[in-house]
N, C-alpha and C positions, 0 to 999 in steps of 0.2 A: 375524222371521229366526230360524228354529230351527236348531240346531247338531246335526250328526250326528257329528262327529269330535272326538276329544281330540287336536287337532293345531294348531300355530301357524295354519295356513291359516284356521282357523274365525274368528279375530279379523279377518282381511283379508275373509273372506267377509261376516261381519256388516256391516263398513263399506262394502263394495262394493254389496251388495245395496241398502242404504239409499240410498247415493249415486245408484244408478241409478234408483231409483223416484223420488227427489227431482228428478233432472235430467229424467227423462223424463216425469213426470206432475205432481208436486206443484207444482214451480216454475212450469212454463208455465201451469198452470191456477190458480195462486194459491191452492192447497189446503194444509191442514196435513198433514205426513206423520205417520202413527202407526206406530210400530214396535213389533210384538209380540215379546216375548222369553219364553223358557221356560227354566227352570233345570234341565232334564233333556235328555238327548239324544234327538233325534228317533227314531222307529221305524224309519226307513229304514236305520239301522244296527243289523243284528240282533244284534251283540255288545254294543253299549253302550245299546241302546233303553231308554229310561225311567230310566236311571241319572242321578243328579245330575252337573251339570257340575263341573269342578274350579274352585277359587277365581279363578284368573285369567280363565276365561271367565264366571264370574258377574259379576266386576268389569267386564270388557269389555261385557257386555250391558247393564250399567247406565250405562256412560260413553260408548261409541262412537257410538250413534245420535245424541246430541246434537250431534255434530260433522259430521253429515252434512246438515244442514238439518232433521232431525226436530223436531217441536214437541210431540209426545206420545209417551209410552212406556207400553206395556201389559205388565203381567207375567201371562202365561197361568198358570192354576191347576188344569190337570187333574192329579189324582194317582192313579197306578195302585195298585192294591191290593197290600199287603204281606203276606208270610206271618208277619211280626213285627208284631203289633198294637201294640207298645210303641215301634216305630220312629217318631222324628219326622221328618217331611219337611224337606228344604231345610236341610242342615247349612252350605250355602254361602250362605244368605240374609244372614248378617252381611256377607259380602264384597260382595254386591249393594247392600245398604243403604249400606255405607261408600262405594261408588262413587257412589251418589246423593247422599250428603252432600258429597262433593267437587265434584259438579257443581253442587249448590245454591250452593256458596260463590262460583262464578263465574257464576251464572245471570243476573245483572243484565247482564253483558257478553255472555254467550252468547246470551241472548234477544233481544238487539238486533242480533246479528252475522249475516252472510251467508257461505256458504262462499267461500273464495278458490280460483279456478280453479288447478288444478295436477294432478299424477299422481294417477289414480285409486287406490284401494286395491288394485284388480286389478294395475295397472301397477306398484305398489310390490312386491306379492308376487312378481310375475314377476322384477323386477330384484333381489330378495333384499335389499332395504333394509328398515330399521324403518318401521313405519306412522306417517306424519305427516299430520295433516289440520289445517288452519287456517280460521279464520273471523275476520272483522274487521268492526269498526264504523269510523266516521270517525277515532276517537282511540284505538282499541285492537285488539290481535289476541289471539285466544284459541286455544292450539294443543294438540293431543293428540299425544303420541309414545309408541309402545309397540313392543317388539320381543318378540312371543311365542316367538321362536326361541331366546332366551337361556335359560339355566338359572337357577333361583332362586339368589340369592347372587351373581350376576355384575352388574356395573355397567357401563354404557357411556354414550356421549353421542353425540348426533346434532346437527350444525349446522343452524341455521335462520336465515333471513335475512327480516325484515320491515320494509319500506321502508329506511331507512339502519341499522338495528339489527341486528347479528349476535349471535345467542344460541346457547349450547350447551346443549341439553336433555338433562338426565340420565335414564337409564332403568335402574330397579332391577329385575333379574329379568324376569319376565314381566309385571309391573305396569305400568299406564299412568301417564305423566306429564301433568299439566295445567299449562300456563303461561299467564299473562296478561302481554303485553307492552305498554307504553305508551310515550310518548316520554321518560319518566324512569327506568322500572325494569322489572324482570322479576320477577314473584311466581310462585312454584310451589305447587300444591295437590295 
């Protein structure tokens, strides 16, 4: 899923694209879903083509696919030539790596989980709600909550219910929240 716009809809597009491929192809055929990401904007956008994505999109590229049923993540590595030979590529790479670190901390639960049916990312975008995607195992639920429409420095909460547990998921700015809910507690990552 390559991103073309520096816009909140890109986070929802990333999720919806992977959800659609998972439900239409990977799940019915029992195949692993590989999601390709690139930390630059797609050439389809003539204004932003080949520029690096901002931090919140780099983080989303590292986190969101895992909550759609994806089992593999590929970081695409084409680098356009720069007029400045001293310019280092991927200043947003630390945000991507930190996103992967956060996913790794919940990987035991996430790796055994399956998507919980609910509103698709597309439906959530159209409704103007934060993106909330949940996956579950028999004993736990792992949830992603993000609101790329928020400005940095803004904090909000989104309600979430899993079985008999009501949880408020905090969202800081455009950054994603990861929560693991079990019968006894909710942990945030």
